MARVEXMAR-893781 format. One line per field, with one value per residue (C-alpha): residue number from 1; z negated, x, y negated. Coordinates in nm, 2 decimals, m for minus. Example, Ala and Ser with C-alpha at 12.3 -4.5 7.8 and 13.67 -1.06 7.14 Angstrom:
pos 1/2
c3 m0.78/m0.71
c1 1.23/1.37
c2 0.45/0.11
END
This chain:
pos 1/2/3/4/5/6/7/8/9/10/11/12/13/14/15/16/17/18/19/20/21/22/23/24/25/26/27/28/29/30/31/32/33/34/35/36/37/38/39/40/41/42/43/44/45/46/47/48/49/50/51/52/53/54/55/56/57/58/59/60/61/62/63/64/65/66/67/68/69/70/71/72/73/74/75/76/77/78/79/80/81/82/83/84/85/86/87/88/89/90/91/92/93/94/95/96/97/98/99/100/101/102/103/104/105/106/107/108/109/110/111/112/113/114/115/116/117/118/119/120/121/122/123/124/125/126/127/128/129/130/131/132/133/134/135/136/137/138/139/140/141/142/143/144/145/146/147/148/149/150/151/152/153/154/155/156/157/158/159/160/161/162/163/164/165/166/167/168/169/170/171/172/173/174/175/176/177/178/179/180/181/182/183/184/185/186/187/188/189/190/191/192/193/194/195/196/197/198/199/200/201/202/203/204/205/206/207/208/209/210/211/212/213/214/215/216/217/218/219/220/221/222/223/224/225/226/227/228/229/230/231/232/233/234/235/236/237/238/239/240/241/242/243/244/245/246/247/248/249/250/251/252/253/254/255/256/257/258/259/260/261/262/263/264/265/266/267/268/269/270/271/272/273/274/275/276/277/278/279/280/281/282/283/284/285/286/287/288/289/290/291/292/293/294/295/296/297/298/299/300/301/302/303/304/305/306/307/308/309/310/311/312/313/314/315/316/317/318/319/320/321/322/323/324/325/326/327/328/329/330/331/332/333/334/335/336/337/338/339/340/341/342/343/344/345/346/347/348/349/350/351/352/353/354/355/356/357/358/359/360/361/362/363/364/365/366/367/368/369/370/371/372/373/374/375/376/377/378/379/380/381/382/383/384/385/386/387
c3 m22.16/m21.92/m21.98/m21.81/m21.77/m21.71/m21.79/m21.67/m21.56/m21.82/m21.71/m21.56/m21.66/m21.45/m21.23/m21.33/m21.09/m21.23/m21.59/m21.50/m21.35/m21.67/m21.88/m21.67/m21.72/m22.09/m22.10/m21.89/m22.11/m22.39/m22.21/m21.87/m21.79/m21.87/m21.59/m21.56/m21.39/m21.29/m21.26/m21.25/m21.34/m21.34/m21.50/m21.22/m21.25/m21.13/m20.95/m20.88/m20.50/m20.50/m20.75/m20.55/m20.21/m20.30/m20.41/m20.09/m19.85/m19.74/m19.56/m19.73/m19.52/m19.62/m19.59/m19.63/m19.89/m20.16/m20.53/m20.80/m20.75/m20.37/m20.26/m19.98/m20.11/m19.97/m20.08/m20.03/m19.89/m19.87/m19.58/m19.57/m19.40/m19.41/m19.73/m19.82/m20.16/m20.31/m20.64/m20.71/m20.91/m20.59/m20.48/m20.79/m21.06/m21.36/m21.24/m20.92/m21.13/m21.33/m21.70/m21.73/m21.44/m21.56/m21.59/m21.60/m21.53/m21.19/m21.10/m20.86/m20.70/m20.34/m20.27/m20.40/m20.16/m19.88/m19.96/m19.97/m19.64/m19.49/m19.62/m19.45/m19.12/m19.15/m19.28/m19.05/m19.17/m19.41/m19.54/m19.89/m20.05/m20.39/m20.58/m20.88/m21.13/m21.39/m21.44/m21.29/m21.37/m21.30/m21.50/m21.23/m21.24/m20.89/m20.75/m20.53/m20.41/m20.30/m20.12/m19.93/m19.83/m19.69/m19.99/m20.04/m20.38/m20.36/m20.59/m20.62/m20.30/m20.10/m20.10/m20.13/m20.46/m20.53/m20.70/m21.01/m21.36/m21.38/m21.07/m21.15/m21.41/m21.11/m20.94/m20.84/m20.56/m20.41/m20.04/m19.99/m19.63/m19.49/m19.72/m19.52/m19.40/m19.39/m19.77/m19.73/m19.49/m19.71/m20.05/m20.30/m20.62/m20.87/m21.10/m21.43/m21.75/m21.99/m22.10/m22.18/m22.06/m21.87/m22.12/m22.49/m22.78/m22.62/m22.26/m22.01/m22.13/m22.51/m22.49/m22.20/m22.15/m22.43/m22.26/m21.95/m22.13/m22.23/m22.56/m22.76/m22.58/m22.24/m22.34/m22.43/m22.10/m21.89/m22.06/m21.99/m21.62/m21.59/m21.74/m21.49/m21.20/m21.31/m21.34/m21.00/m20.82/m20.97/m20.84/m20.49/m20.46/m20.32/m20.52/m20.48/m20.32/m20.45/m20.78/m21.04/m21.04/m21.39/m21.53/m21.43/m21.67/m21.96/m21.79/m21.95/m21.72/m21.58/m21.76/m21.60/m21.42/m21.53/m21.42/m21.08/m21.21/m21.23/m20.87/m20.73/m20.91/m20.86/m20.50/m20.34/m20.43/m20.61/m20.88/m21.17/m21.27/m21.54/m21.36/m21.54/m21.49/m21.12/m21.09/m21.32/m21.10/m20.79/m20.90/m21.09/m21.44/m21.62/m21.39/m21.46/m21.84/m21.85/m21.98/m22.05/m22.38/m22.41/m22.26/m22.26/m22.17/m22.23/m22.12/m22.20/m22.51/m22.71/m22.95/m23.06/m22.72/m22.57/m22.66/m22.43/m22.09/m22.10/m21.97/m22.31/m22.48/m22.18/m22.13/m22.50/m22.48/m22.18/m22.36/m22.68/m22.49/m22.35/m22.70/m22.59/m22.81/m22.67/m22.74/m22.66/m22.59/m22.55/m22.53/m22.82/m23.07/m23.25/m23.61/m23.51/m23.27/m23.55/m23.44/m23.16/m23.40/m23.46/m23.09/m22.96/m23.01/m23.21/m23.24/m23.13/m23.04/m22.96/m22.70/m22.79/m23.00/m23.20/m23.21/m22.86/m22.66/m22.42/m22.10/m22.22/m22.34/m21.99/m21.80/m22.01/m22.00/m21.80/m22.00/m22.33/m22.22/m22.12/m22.45/m22.65/m22.47/m22.53/m22.90/m22.91/m22.76/m23.01/m23.30/m23.15/m23.15/m23.52/m23.60/m23.43/m23.62/m23.95/m23.87
c1 m10.63/m10.39/m10.33/m10.08/m10.21/m9.91/m9.99/m9.83/m10.06/m10.25/m10.15/m10.43/m10.68/m10.61/m10.35/m10.17/m10.39/m10.70/m10.58/m10.51/m10.85/m11.01/m10.82/m10.94/m11.30/m11.25/m11.10/m11.37/m11.65/m11.53/m11.34/m11.51/m11.30/m10.97/m10.71/m10.61/m10.28/m10.27/m9.92/m9.95/m9.61/m9.42/m9.10/m9.03/m9.31/m9.67/m9.75/m9.39/m9.43/m9.74/m9.59/m9.27/m9.45/m9.69/m9.41/m9.20/m9.49/m9.41/m9.65/m9.73/m9.74/m9.84/m9.61/m9.70/m9.47/m9.50/m9.58/m9.38/m9.54/m9.49/m9.84/m9.89/m9.98/m9.97/m9.68/m9.64/m9.36/m9.33/m9.14/m9.01/m8.73/m8.44/m8.58/m8.78/m8.94/m9.07/m9.17/m9.10/m9.42/m9.62/m9.48/m9.38/m9.57/m9.74/m10.07/m10.03/m10.05/m10.35/m10.28/m10.33/m10.08/m9.79/m9.47/m9.13/m8.96/m9.14/m9.16/m8.90/m8.83/m8.83/m9.12/m8.90/m8.63/m8.88/m8.99/m8.62/m8.56/m8.86/m8.71/m8.38/m8.58/m8.71/m8.40/m8.11/m7.75/m7.67/m8.03/m8.16/m8.37/m8.53/m8.64/m8.87/m8.79/m9.04/m9.36/m9.23/m9.35/m9.00/m8.69/m8.47/m8.18/m8.27/m8.20/m8.51/m8.43/m8.08/m8.23/m8.47/m8.17/m7.98/m7.80/m7.82/m7.83/m7.69/m7.68/m7.39/m7.50/m7.53/m7.91/m8.08/m8.25/m8.55/m8.45/m8.66/m8.50/m8.63/m8.43/m8.12/m8.01/m7.88/m7.70/m7.34/m7.26/m7.38/m7.32/m7.32/m7.20/m7.55/m7.63/m7.78/m7.49/m7.72/m7.70/m7.36/m7.49/m7.75/m7.76/m7.97/m8.10/m8.29/m8.53/m8.50/m8.71/m8.50/m8.13/m8.12/m7.83/m7.88/m7.79/m7.81/m8.03/m8.08/m8.11/m8.39/m8.50/m8.50/m8.66/m8.90/m8.96/m9.22/m9.42/m9.43/m9.56/m9.23/m9.22/m8.89/m8.77/m8.84/m8.66/m8.35/m8.37/m8.42/m8.12/m7.90/m8.02/m7.92/m7.58/m7.53/m7.63/m7.38/m7.10/m7.17/m7.22/m6.90/m6.71/m6.85/m6.70/m6.34/m6.05/m5.87/m6.07/m6.41/m6.54/m6.65/m7.03/m7.01/m6.90/m7.23/m7.42/m7.33/m7.44/m7.73/m8.03/m7.89/m8.18/m8.45/m8.73/m8.61/m8.25/m8.32/m8.12/m7.81/m7.86/m7.90/m7.59/m7.36/m7.44/m7.64/m7.43/m7.72/m7.70/m7.93/m8.12/m8.38/m8.71/m8.90/m8.63/m8.62/m9.00/m9.01/m8.76/m8.94/m9.29/m9.17/m9.27/m9.08/m9.22/m9.57/m9.52/m9.37/m9.64/m9.89/m10.09/m10.10/m9.96/m10.14/m9.97/m10.01/m9.99/m10.14/m9.93/m9.72/m9.45/m9.10/m8.97/m9.16/m8.86/m8.63/m8.71/m9.09/m9.32/m9.48/m9.15/m9.00/m9.29/m9.29/m8.92/m8.98/m9.28/m9.07/m8.80/m9.06/m9.22/m9.56/m9.75/m9.79/m10.06/m10.00/m10.30/m10.28/m10.49/m10.28/m10.07/m9.82/m9.72/m9.36/m9.49/m9.47/m9.11/m9.24/m9.38/m9.03/m8.95/m9.19/m9.52/m9.78/m10.02/m10.07/m10.43/m10.56/m10.84/m11.03/m11.33/m11.36/m11.28/m11.33/m11.17/m10.89/m11.10/m11.36/m11.09/m10.92/m11.25/m11.36/m11.02/m11.12/m11.43/m11.24/m10.97/m11.21/m11.39/m11.07/m10.95/m11.28/m11.26/m10.90/m11.01/m11.29/m11.05/m10.82/m11.12/m11.19/m10.83/m10.84/m11.16/m11.00/m10.69
c2 14.28/14.45/14.82/15.05/15.41/15.64/16.00/16.33/16.61/16.80/17.15/17.36/17.09/16.78/16.63/16.31/16.10/16.26/16.19/15.83/15.79/15.94/15.70/15.41/15.52/15.54/15.19/15.04/15.19/14.97/14.69/14.65/14.34/14.50/14.52/14.89/14.97/15.34/15.49/15.87/16.02/16.34/16.46/16.70/16.95/16.94/16.62/16.52/16.53/16.31/16.06/16.01/16.03/15.75/15.52/15.60/15.58/15.93/16.17/16.50/16.82/17.17/17.47/17.84/17.99/18.26/18.23/18.39/18.73/18.72/18.62/18.36/18.01/17.66/17.45/17.08/16.87/16.49/16.35/15.99/15.80/16.05/16.21/16.51/16.56/16.88/17.03/17.40/17.42/17.39/17.72/17.92/17.72/17.88/17.75/17.96/18.28/18.40/18.40/18.78/18.84/18.64/18.85/18.69/19.02/19.06/18.69/18.53/18.19/18.28/18.04/17.75/17.85/17.86/17.51/17.40/17.57/17.38/17.05/17.14/17.18/16.82/16.63/16.55/16.58/16.29/16.28/16.34/16.61/16.55/16.86/16.84/17.11/17.22/17.41/17.73/18.08/18.22/18.31/18.45/18.20/18.09/18.43/18.42/18.07/18.19/18.50/18.27/18.06/18.36/18.52/18.90/19.08/19.43/19.73/19.98/20.16/19.84/19.84/19.50/19.42/19.21/18.89/18.93/18.97/19.32/19.43/19.23/19.49/19.69/19.40/19.49/19.25/18.92/18.84/18.46/18.47/18.40/18.11/17.82/17.60/17.30/17.28/17.12/16.86/16.68/16.52/16.72/16.57/16.78/16.60/16.78/16.73/16.94/16.96/17.33/17.55/17.87/18.14/18.22/18.10/17.76/17.89/17.94/18.28/18.21/17.86/17.89/18.27/18.29/18.01/18.22/18.53/18.70/18.89/18.91/19.23/19.07/18.75/18.96/19.15/18.84/18.67/18.97/18.97/18.60/18.67/18.95/18.72/18.46/18.70/18.86/18.53/18.41/18.71/18.64/18.29/18.31/18.16/17.93/17.66/17.75/17.60/17.86/17.90/18.03/17.69/17.54/17.78/17.55/17.23/17.06/17.13/17.45/17.63/17.42/17.60/17.94/17.88/17.71/17.42/17.65/17.79/17.44/17.31/17.60/17.69/17.42/17.11/16.94/16.67/16.68/16.37/16.31/16.35/16.09/15.83/15.90/15.86/15.56/15.37/15.47/15.37/15.05/15.16/14.88/14.62/14.74/14.75/14.40/14.16/14.45/14.46/14.83/15.15/15.48/15.81/16.18/16.54/16.87/16.95/16.71/16.83/16.74/16.85/16.56/16.35/16.55/16.40/16.46/16.19/16.08/16.03/15.86/15.62/15.53/15.45/15.22/15.06/15.01/14.83/14.59/14.54/14.69/14.94/15.29/15.55/15.92/16.14/16.52/16.83/16.97/16.78/17.00/16.93/16.84/16.58/16.33/16.29/16.07/15.82/15.68/15.65/15.39/15.58/15.39/15.68/16.04/16.13/16.48/16.47/16.79/16.69/17.02/17.39/17.53/17.81/17.74/17.78/17.53/17.28/17.30/17.26/16.96/16.79/16.48/16.42/16.47/16.23/15.97/15.99/15.98/15.67/15.50/15.58/15.46/15.12/15.10/15.15/14.88/14.64/14.73/14.66/14.32/14.23/14.32/14.12
END
């Protein structure tokens, strides 16, 4: 039996490589002779740098940057032949902030801009930078990223503002004259796992703000701050000759990573690409699935949104095209996740064995995943015997 193990990370519990290793242990507990092909994946969030770096043979370096609350952290940058790869989550990710401290109105994306600036230091003109979007603790429309790259946010008196949503209510002018000119000398691709726009009921604040700790009043305040940022940046771009940054707010993916997608599109010349598809091509997912007997994938939480560019839905689609059954395992399976069952997923399996608190579920993630995979293989054996 040949089994492809292609999970995303289980946020705050295990990385994608750790999840793939746990899956292998679960398979081998039941089928010790099975051939296990580990392909850790990412849709642009946590684990993106390592997944792409491994496929490219790139070296990974560490860079001191700041997290979403301005504290020093170590970010990671993969450097290959004329290419640099980074994930914004390694700087301003949710997992960099303690749960009790998460605050979208104070958080900003300067650390992501510092990582991008470090990439510009290593890539010569004509080279490529690949940015993984996802898993951020921010909702600032990329204001922090732009500040780290040389932009200035000013109030009515000309004083500089912090790039957080809470401060953007006082924004009156944006000075883009200091924006790093090297942005125009490289090709930037942003790996994006969502198709949401920047503003409104389907935008960054409304859809992702609650996941980052925002209550309804804060969601409304953050959305208003992003709208003000777009208007003010739009007014700062000269006409004619400059393309309107405001038009990019309605682009699918502009709302990714708290609006970092918009900043990269509107002012950094980036192209957005589905993160999973970029990684899948790079690591050879289709080639691995071809001729396999079974595909296992998963992530921390699976719901209907998993069909929108997330790893489980994407892997299942690739498996379906190859005619290979696919099982999805997750720490939490939402009721609406049944939508995946018509999209190449053969079964949805929660890994938590009973009622436990969140801390215990996260700590026991690898053991729970190993156990769930072993049980899934046992059920497959029962099915084969009955057939």
